[in-house]
N, C-alpha and C positions, 0 to 999 in steps of 0.2 A: 504494500500500500504506500502511496506517495505521502511523504511526511507533510503534515499540515503547515508546520512552521516555515517550510520552504516554498510555500505557494507562490510568493512573489518571484522567486527564481524560476519556478516551473513555468509561469506565464512567459517569462523572457525566453526560455529554452524552446517552448512550443511555437512562439511567434518568430523564432529565428529559422535556422536551416533544418531541412529534413532531407532524407534520402533513403533509398531502399531498393532491394531486389523484389520486384512485384511478384515474382513466383513464390515468394515466401508469405505473402499477405494472407492467403487463404489458410495457411497453417497457424496463424496467430489466433489464440483462443481468448485472449484478454486484451483490453485496451492498452495496458502497459506494454504488452508484447508488440502490439501494432505500432505504437509510438516509437519503440526502440528499433523496430525493423525498417522504419522509414527515415532513419537519420542519415544526414549527409547527401541526400539527393537534391539537386537544384532545379530540376525540371521534370515534368511528366507530360506524356502525350495524352490525347483525349481518351484513348481506350484505357490507359492505365489509371487515369483519374476517375473514370466511371467505375472501374473495378474497385478502386479504393473507397469510393462513396458507398457502393453496395455493401462491401464488407464492413464498413463503419456502421451502417444501419443494422447489420446483422448482430453486431456486438453490443448494441444498446440494450440496457436492462432497466432503464428508468433511473439509473444513478446519475444525478446532475453533474457530479464531478467528471465522470466519464464522458458525458455528453459535451461538457465544456471543452475538454481536452481534444475530443474528436473534431468538434466544430472549428477550433483554432487551427488544427492541423489541416483540415480541408480548406479553410479560408486562406492559409498560407500558400496553398497550391492553386488557388483560384477555383476551387470546387463549389458545388451547390450546397451551401450550408442550410438554406431554408428548408429543404426537404428533410434534412436530418433533425432540425430543431422542432418542426411542426409535429413530429411524432412524440414529443416529450410532454408529459402532463406536469404542470407546475402549480403549486399553491404557495401561499405566504408562509406555510409551516414546513415546506420541503427542506430536507437537510442539504447543506452546501449550496443554498440558493444564492449566496453572495458570489460564489465562483461562477455559477451559471449566468447570473446577471451581468457580471463583468465580461464574460466571454461573448455573450450576445452583443454587447456594446462594441467590443474590439472587432467583431466580425462584420460590423456595419449594418446590423439589423435595424430596421427603421424605428421600431419602438419596442419596449420590453413587453413580455407576455404577462407580467404581473405588475400591479401598482406598487411603486416604491413607497408611496405615502402610506398605503395600507400596511406594508411591512414595518415601517417606522412606528406606526400607531399600535402595533401589536405589543402588549406588555411583555417586558423582558427580552425584546428582540434587539438585535444589533448592539451587543454589549462588548464584543471582543474587538481588538484592533484589526484583526484580519478581516472580519465582516465589514467593519466600517470603511476600511481601506478599499475593499473591492466595490462596495456600493458607491462610495465616493467617486472613484475613478470612472466607474460605469455611468453614473449619473451625469458627470461632466461631459462625457462623450455623447450621451443621448441628448442632453440639453443643447449642445452645439448643433445638433441636427434639428432643433426646433421643438423637441419634446419637452413638455412642462415637467420639471423635476424639482423636488424640495431641496434645492442646494443650500438655502439658508439654514435649514434644520440640520443638514449634514455638517455644515461648517461649525455650527454651534456644538454639535456632538464631538467634533474633532478637538475643539478647545476644551470641552469638559472632560474628555477622556485623558487629555494630556499628551504632549508630543513624545514624552519619554516612553510611552507604550508602543511606539512604532519604531520599526527598524529604519536605518538611514535610507535604504533603497525605497521603502514605502513612502517616507517623507518626500524624497526626491520625485517620485512618480506622482504623488498627490499634488506637489507644487507645479509640475508640468501640466497636469490636467486642469487645475483651477486657473492657471495662467492663461488659458484660452479666453478668459473673460476679462474685460478691462474695467468692470465695475469696481469702484473704490472699496466696497465691502469685501470683495474677493481678492483684490490686489493686496489688501492688508494681510490676508492669510498667507499669500505667496511670500511676502516680506518676512513674516514671522517664521514660516517654514525654512526659508533660506538662512535666517538668523540661527535657528536651531541646528541646521546642517553645518554652518560655519563653526559651531562650537564642538563639533564631533570630528573624529578622524575618519576620513572617507576610505581608508585603506581596508576596511572590513567589507566594502562593496566590490564585487567582482568587476574587473576592468570593463568588460563588454556591457554590463548592466549600467555602470556609471556613465559611460559616454553616450549610451542610448538615452538614459534619463536626462542628462544635461543637455543633449542636443534638442530634445523635445521642449525642455524648459526655456532654453535661451532663444528658441524660435519666437517666443512671445514676450519674454522678460529676461533681461540681462542683469544678474545680480552682481554688483561690484564686490560684495564680500565673499561670494562663492568662487569668483574667478581666481583669486590667489590660491584658494584651496585646490582648485583643479591644477594649477601650475605646480603646486607643491606635490600633488599626487603624481603628476607626470614627471616630477623631478627624478623619480627612481627609474625612469625610462632611459635606456641606453641605446646608442646607435646600432648595437648588435641585436636588439630586441626585434622580434618579428611582429609586425602589424599587418593584418590582412587588408586588402584594398578597401573593404567596407569600414573597417576600424580606422584606417588612416583618414578616409573621407569624413568620418564622424568627428575625429579629433580636430581636423582642419576646419570643419564647419563650426564647431564650438568657438574656436579662436576667431574665425571670420565674423561671427556675430558680435564679438566685442571689438572688432576692427583693430586688434593688436595681438602680438604674439611674443613670448619670451624668446630672445635671440638665441640663447643656448639650446632651448628646446627645439626651435625651428631648425637650427643647424643639424641637430640629431635626426629630426624627421626628414630633412633633406637627404642625409646619407642613406636613410632607409628607402626613400623614394628612388634615388638614383640606382640603388642596388636591385630593387624589386620591380622596377617600372615595367619590365617585360610581362609581369603577371596582370597588368591593368588593361581593361578594355577601353574603348573610346569614351563611353559614358563616364567611367571612373576617372579617366584622365581629364575630361572636361570639367568635372567637379573639382579636382585638385587644382587645375589652372585658375578657376574663378575664385576658389577659397583662398589660395595663396595670394592672389592679387588683392583680395579684400583685406587680408591681414597686413599687406604692405611689405611683405618680405620679398626682397629681390635678390635672387641667387642666379647669376648669369649662366652658370653651368647647368643648373636645374632647369631654368626656362628654356635654354637651347635644347636640352635633352627632351623635354616635353614636346617641343615643336617638332623635333625629328621623329618622335614616336607617333605623333598625329599623322605625319606624312607617310609613315609605313602602314598605317591602318586604313587610310582612305585615299582615294584619288578622284579625279574629275568625273569618273563614271559611278561613284558611290551614291547611294541614297541614304541620307542622314536625317534624323529627327531634327526639326528646326530648333527645338529647345536646347539640344546638344550644341548645335552651331552657335546659338546665342551665347552659351557659356564660354565657348572657345573664343568667339569674337571679343566678349567682354573681358575675359581674363588676359588674353595676349595684348589687347589694346592698352592695358594698364602698364605693361612692361616695355613694349617696343612695337614698331611697325614692321612686321615680317611680310614683305610684299608677296612672297610665294604662298604663305599661309592664307592671307586675305584674299588673294586671287582664287585660290582653291575653294575657300569657303563660299565665295561669291558664285563661282561656277556651279557649285552644288545647290546653293540656295535658289538660283534662278530657274532651276528645273521646275516644270509645272507641278509635278507630283509632290515636290518638297514645299514650294512656295505656297501652295494651296492650304497647307496645314500651319502656316506661320501665324501665330497669334499677334494681335496688335501690340501688346506690351513688349513682345520679343522684337518686333520690327523697330520700335522706338529704341530699344536697348542697342540694337545693331547700329542704328544711325548715330547714337551716342558714342559707340566704339569708334566709328570712322571719325567723329569729331575729335576724339582724344589724339588720334594720330594725324589729324588735319589732312585727310584724304577723301576725295569724292569719287565714288564708283557710279558713273553716270547711268550705266545700263541697269544696275540694281536699284538706284534711287528712283528711276522712272517707274519701275515696278512698285516700289514703296508708295510713291505718290498716287498711283492708280488705286492701290489697295486702300489707302487712307481716305480717299474721296468717297469710298463706298461704305465705310463703317464709321460709326460715331466714336469720338474720342472724349474722354473725361478731362477735367481740368488738369490733373497731374500729368497725364500723357501729352496733352497739347502743349503744356508749358515746357516739358522736357524736350519735345521735338523742336519747338521754337528756339530754345537755347542752343541745342545742337546745331541747327541750321545757321544760327548766328555765328557760332564759332567757325563753321565751314564757309561762311559767306555764300551759302547756297540759297538761291532766291526762286521761289515759285509763288507769285502773287495770289493766285486763286487758293492754293493750299494754305498759305499763311493767313489769308483773310478768314478762311474757315476755322483755323486753329484759334485765332483771336476770339472769334465768336463763341467758341466752345468753352472758353475760360470763364469760370464763375469767380468773380473777384472776392466773394465771401469765403471761398475755400483757399485762396492764395496764401494767406498768412500762415495757416495751420499746415498746409501741405507742402508748399514750396520750400520753406525753411528746412524741413526735414529731408526733402528730396535732394536739395542742392548739396547737402553735406555728404552724400554718397555718390554723386556723379563723378 
């Protein structure tokens, strides 16, 4: 039986990698055996996934913990979780309801199958840290999707129970969940949770769990008191340490959200990157490039190596996701103008099947990239102008585009008149100041 006290770790393991030999699935008699048999697989074809879904349904016994673990596993592979969960009968008194509630939220279910308010109103319910932690995180995810959740009641219970009852990982994940909301009442809890974490030693948190939790937190809230703790935690890291591409991306993302990095740590990470860059795919390299550029760390050897790796992975005949090209444009433009790279990106982006999927905010980011290196790509810009005429732009994007065109001395009277009319002056003060700082 899976140990209850390690549930927080269990969720992380289930949400991460899986893999397996599908021929063994039918031999698995328990949920635990099935979870162990699918470790380390990164991808399943349609037939394998349908087989896994069917065998998962066969293993269901009404145990909510098992249903939660199976649903997380299928969700990780992109399987049909709804068909699995609809066969489960749930009541407010069901054992391990908190685990099931959290799992349904993590799997993207539209709304819970049981009322959380009814659960909280049940005398003697939700008294343990584990239960409150799971209901709290699940409720935040459901609330973000527009489901009415008793968040204030949960926040009050967290304060009443006391932070000392929760593990560091639980506090970190709760902070990341409640940080989704900018309401002052909830932001005060985020600050309090970060204060509590800063008074603890984070070395009791597994590295993968720490960077996963911090990356989710700093996406919405950057705690000045937690950043030194993270640098201290990473201080034990050496250049000989092995970081997987996903772990490296997460570490760099955290540093990029703060727009700064410890020089010694960045030098060590740079050595790791240069040694292992052959293991990175194009998407991972694009993230590394943009994160390193946001941190402001310029290592000529590293940037040159990243550029060469991009040229080995794609050519003018490649089809690349526009968001990946946007990251590459943005990252490299902050370091240097590599004409070969920019011409390659442009030739790929101008393809009809690629350009059709280009989002407006990505188009604006690419124009900003050209503005940084003071280069105009006439063929690409004509495509941009035609696209921008057909779709509405908000104040922030219109302002960014006008500034970028001004830096380039690029003039299109009709487009600029449209952009000026799009700008709502009431939004300028709040939006523009923030956006200018990151251009």
